[in-house]
C-alpha distance (Angstrom), angle and dihedral (degrees) to the residues before:
residue distance angle dihedral
X1 . . .
X2 3.79 . .
X3 3.73 112.8 .
X4 3.84 113.0 -137.4
X5 3.87 110.1 -138.5
X6 3.83 118.9 -132.1
X7 3.74 121.9 -110.1
X8 3.77 119.1 -107.0
X9 3.85 115.2 -119.7
X10 3.79 117.3 -165.7
X11 3.82 121.3 -145.2
X12 3.87 125.9 -162.2
X13 3.77 111.4 -158.8
X14 3.90 139.1 164.0
X15 3.68 142.4 117.6
X16 3.75 124.0 -46.5
X17 3.93 113.8 -79.0
X18 3.78 92.0 21.3
X19 3.79 93.5 116.6
X20 3.78 103.1 -102.7
X21 3.79 95.2 144.1
X22 3.82 93.9 49.0
X23 3.84 90.1 49.2
X24 3.84 90.7 51.8
X25 3.86 92.4 49.0
X26 3.85 90.8 47.2
X27 3.80 88.1 51.2
X28 3.80 92.8 48.9
X29 3.86 91.0 49.5
X30 3.86 95.4 45.3
X31 3.80 103.2 38.3
X32 3.92 121.9 92.5
X33 3.86 83.2 -146.6
X34 3.85 118.9 89.2
X35 3.75 103.3 -111.8
X36 3.82 125.6 -155.8
X37 3.87 118.0 -177.8
X38 3.68 122.9 -135.2
X39 3.90 112.6 -158.2
X40 3.77 116.8 -131.7
X41 3.94 96.1 176.7
X42 3.80 112.0 114.7
X43 3.78 92.3 -144.0
X44 3.80 106.6 42.8
X45 3.72 87.0 69.9
X46 3.81 89.5 75.1
X47 3.89 120.4 93.2
X48 3.81 113.6 -131.8
X49 3.83 94.3 23.9
X50 3.86 99.9 93.7
X51 3.84 110.1 125.0
X52 3.88 97.1 43.9
X53 3.79 94.5 44.8
X54 3.87 91.7 49.5
X55 3.71 88.2 -123.5
X56 3.98 114.3 -176.8
X57 3.76 111.7 -91.7
X58 3.83 122.9 -107.6
X59 3.85 88.5 -99.6
X60 3.82 92.0 49.5
X61 3.85 92.1 48.0
X62 3.89 87.9 51.6
X63 3.81 91.0 50.3
X64 3.79 93.1 70.4
X65 3.80 134.4 -4.9
X66 3.75 114.4 -84.8
X67 3.87 127.5 -165.3
X68 3.73 132.4 -161.3
X69 3.74 95.1 28.2
X70 3.88 119.6 124.1
X71 3.71 93.1 1.9
X72 3.82 99.7 131.3
X73 3.85 140.8 42.4
X74 3.85 116.7 -125.2
X75 3.68 95.2 -113.7
X76 3.79 91.8 51.4
X77 3.83 96.6 67.0
X78 3.87 122.7 -146.3
X79 3.76 123.5 -128.2
X80 3.84 136.4 -161.3
X81 3.84 87.3 -109.2
X82 3.70 92.6 52.8
X83 3.76 90.0 48.5
X84 3.80 94.3 50.3
X85 3.80 92.5 50.9
X86 3.73 93.4 50.0
X87 3.74 99.0 41.0
X88 3.74 93.2 47.6
X89 3.90 90.2 49.3
X90 3.88 88.7 48.0
X91 3.86 92.1 51.1
X92 3.70 94.0 48.6
X93 3.87 92.7 48.6
X94 3.90 91.9 47.4
X95 3.81 91.1 50.9
X96 3.79 89.7 47.7
X97 3.63 85.4 59.4
X98 3.75 91.6 55.3
X99 3.83 87.3 -115.9
X100 3.80 130.2 125.3
X101 3.86 120.3 -106.3
X102 3.85 111.2 -150.0
X103 3.84 114.1 -169.0
X104 3.79 111.6 -145.7
X105 3.86 127.1 -177.8
X106 3.61 149.7 92.8
X107 3.80 102.4 -122.5
X108 3.82 101.0 113.1
X109 3.78 95.9 -163.6
X110 3.85 90.6 55.5
X111 3.77 93.9 43.6
X112 3.77 97.9 50.2
X113 3.72 92.9 35.9
X114 3.80 90.2 58.7
X115 3.72 96.1 37.4
X116 3.89 93.9 47.7
X117 3.87 96.3 38.5
X118 3.83 96.4 -116.2
X119 3.82 115.4 -176.5
X120 3.69 106.7 -149.4
X121 3.89 131.5 -161.3
X122 3.87 108.6 -98.8
X123 3.89 97.4 -133.2
X124 3.88 112.0 150.5
X125 3.93 114.5 -131.5
X126 3.79 113.2 -84.2
X127 3.65 101.6 -142.6
X128 3.88 99.6 -170.1
X129 3.90 91.6 44.4
X130 3.84 91.6 48.2
X131 3.81 91.5 49.3
X132 3.75 90.8 50.0
X133 3.75 92.3 50.1
X134 3.87 93.3 45.4
X135 3.86 88.3 53.6
X136 3.74 91.0 50.6
X137 3.77 88.8 49.8
X138 3.72 93.0 49.3
X139 3.75 91.6 47.5
X140 3.82 102.2 38.9
X141 3.74 103.0 19.3
X142 3.69 129.3 -104.7
X143 3.77 91.0 -86.2
X144 3.85 90.4 75.1
X145 3.79 90.0 59.7
X146 3.82 90.9 44.1
X147 3.69 90.7 55.1
X148 3.76 93.4 50.4
X149 3.84 89.4 51.3
X150 3.88 88.4 51.2
X151 3.82 90.7 52.2
X152 3.94 96.1 50.9
X153 3.76 102.1 27.5
X154 3.91 112.0 16.8
X155 3.91 91.7 168.3
X156 3.87 88.5 60.2
X157 3.80 90.1 47.4
X158 3.73 88.7 54.8
X159 3.75 96.2 61.9
X160 3.87 100.2 31.1
X161 3.89 117.5 84.4
X162 3.74 109.7 -117.0
X163 3.79 87.4 -136.3
X164 3.86 94.1 58.2
X165 3.78 100.9 88.5
X166 3.78 92.2 170.7
X167 3.63 92.5 58.2
X168 3.74 93.4 43.8
X169 3.76 89.8 55.2
X170 3.66 92.4 49.4
X171 3.87 91.7 53.3
X172 3.83 91.0 49.3
X173 3.83 88.0 47.1
X174 3.78 93.6 55.4
X175 3.83 91.5 45.5
X176 3.87 90.2 51.1
X177 3.85 93.8 47.6
X178 3.86 100.6 41.4
X179 3.78 101.6 30.4
X180 3.84 89.0 -133.5
X181 3.84 132.0 95.9
X182 3.69 121.3 -81.0
X183 3.81 92.3 -134.0
X184 3.79 92.4 51.2
X185 3.78 92.3 58.7
X186 3.77 94.8 53.0
X187 3.83 118.1 90.8
X188 3.82 135.9 157.4
X189 3.78 128.9 -131.5
X190 3.83 124.7 -170.6
X191 3.89 107.4 -93.8
X192 3.77 117.4 -120.8
X193 3.75 90.4 -124.5
X194 3.81 140.1 42.8
X195 3.74 111.3 -105.9
X196 3.81 117.9 -147.8
X197 3.86 110.5 -170.4
X198 3.77 123.6 -152.5
X199 3.63 122.1 -172.3
X200 3.85 128.1 -156.0
X201 3.81 109.5 -146.9
X202 3.75 129.7 -160.9
X203 4.00 126.4 -176.8
X204 3.84 106.6 -111.3
X205 3.89 95.4 -111.1
X206 3.78 92.2 51.1
X207 3.80 91.0 46.7
X208 3.79 90.8 51.2
X209 3.80 88.9 52.8
X210 3.75 92.6 49.9
X211 3.87 90.0 47.0
X212 3.90 90.4 52.6
X213 3.81 90.8 47.9
X214 3.71 94.3 48.8
X215 3.82 96.2 45.4
X216 3.76 89.8 51.5
X217 3.71 90.5 48.9
X218 3.83 90.3 49.6
X219 3.75 92.7 53.6
X220 3.95 88.7 45.5
X221 3.85 88.4 53.0
X222 3.68 97.8 57.6
X223 3.72 106.3 -86.9
X224 3.82 94.4 145.0
X225 3.82 87.7 55.5
X226 3.88 92.0 48.2
X227 3.77 89.0 55.9
X228 3.83 92.3 44.0
X229 3.77 88.4 55.5
X230 3.73 94.4 49.8
X231 3.77 90.6 50.3
X232 3.81 91.9 47.8
X233 3.77 89.4 54.3
X234 3.85 86.2 60.2
X235 3.87 100.1 -102.4
X236 3.76 110.2 148.0
X237 3.92 124.3 -136.6
X238 3.90 86.6 -126.2
X239 3.84 89.2 69.2
X240 3.82 112.7 115.2
X241 3.77 87.5 -126.3
X242 3.85 89.2 62.3
X243 3.89 89.9 61.0
X244 3.90 84.3 82.5
X245 3.80 103.6 111.9
X246 3.63 117.7 -85.0
X247 3.89 101.8 13.8
X248 3.74 97.5 93.6
X249 3.83 90.3 40.8
X250 3.83 89.6 56.7
X251 3.75 92.9 41.0
X252 3.84 86.2 54.8
X253 3.73 89.2 52.7
X254 3.89 93.5 48.4
X255 3.84 86.0 50.7
X256 3.90 88.3 57.7
X257 3.83 92.0 -115.5
X258 3.85 97.4 116.4
X259 3.80 133.7 14.8
X260 3.75 124.1 -108.5
X261 3.90 90.0 -104.5
X262 3.73 90.1 53.0
X263 3.72 91.1 50.3
X264 3.73 91.1 51.0
X265 3.84 93.7 48.7
X266 3.74 95.0 45.6
X267 3.89 91.0 47.8
X268 3.87 89.3 51.5
X269 3.80 91.7 49.9
X270 3.84 92.6 46.0
X271 3.86 89.0 50.8
X272 3.75 90.0 54.5
X273 3.81 89.3 53.2
X274 3.81 89.9 48.1
X275 3.78 89.7 53.9
X276 3.81 92.5 49.0
X277 3.94 89.6 48.0
X278 3.89 88.3 49.9
X279 3.84 88.2 53.4
X280 3.85 85.9 64.0
X281 3.77 88.9 62.0
X282 3.70 96.8 39.4
X283 3.83 110.2 40.1
X284 3.72 124.1 -177.0
X285 3.78 91.9 -130.2
X286 3.75 93.6 48.3
X287 3.82 106.6 121.0
X288 3.75 90.8 -154.0
X289 3.75 90.0 69.5
X290 3.90 127.4 70.9
X291 3.75 101.8 -153.5
X292 3.80 126.7 -153.9
X293 3.82 128.7 -176.6
X294 3.86 96.0 -157.5
X295 3.72 125.4 55.6
X296 3.85 89.7 -139.0
X297 3.74 91.7 58.1
X298 3.69 93.7 49.0
X299 3.77 91.4 48.2
X300 3.80 91.3 49.9
X301 3.85 90.4 48.6
X302 3.86 93.5 52.9
X303 3.94 91.4 43.2
X304 3.80 86.7 55.8
X305 3.71 91.6 48.8
X306 3.80 91.6 53.8
């Protein structure tokens, strides 16, 4: 019996503002293969949230097919389980067209969930519960939530970073809704493809400069008006989608609680923290990742793979 080899699927990962989107678009323009990009950013899935999530521009989206961008409205929420279903479906469809799917994004949970074949519990976001847990974390610190998770699901606490408050809240949410441990509902199946993960690395000082420049450009491009339009629709800052860096800061500015300069400064600081947290998912010594410092080197490496 002839064994059919699995297709190879490249991933491009790294911290926010490291240049992943530009690398993917350069790859698509240079490769002789037909490239289609599968988004693995947990905020670019939302309609109406384009500037603050650094979503590819209309021209960039037209350059090569993109998947899992603008697939949900902010009030609907978007879970890991939903991402895995949609991303696996997109990859299968792309391969069926004899094209090459390239997964691009910085949401570590999405990247490794897809690459390692995770099967996640399908529990919709619980907005009120999340808001309550977020308030508790703000008042008492994330450690209080982590200790609660340790007491009810120590196995989950073992694999969740104590600094990742958002993921701790998700684990508590799943336990609350299902009545079963979060860890017990996670399993892995062998993926139908071979993931090859490439990382784009930047020195911290360089990354901070890039973050500052990008945040300034976002504000100059109308980010405040984008948030204002979302609020005018009736979307509340407490929505999980608004946990994307900058949206609640700008909402606070629009409510008269902080100045625009304060919103800008807070957004930059929050983006630095996001980059550090992403470093916990994408570590320089992780042998699952092939790191490159230059975009051109990464593009050449992926091109050779294809």
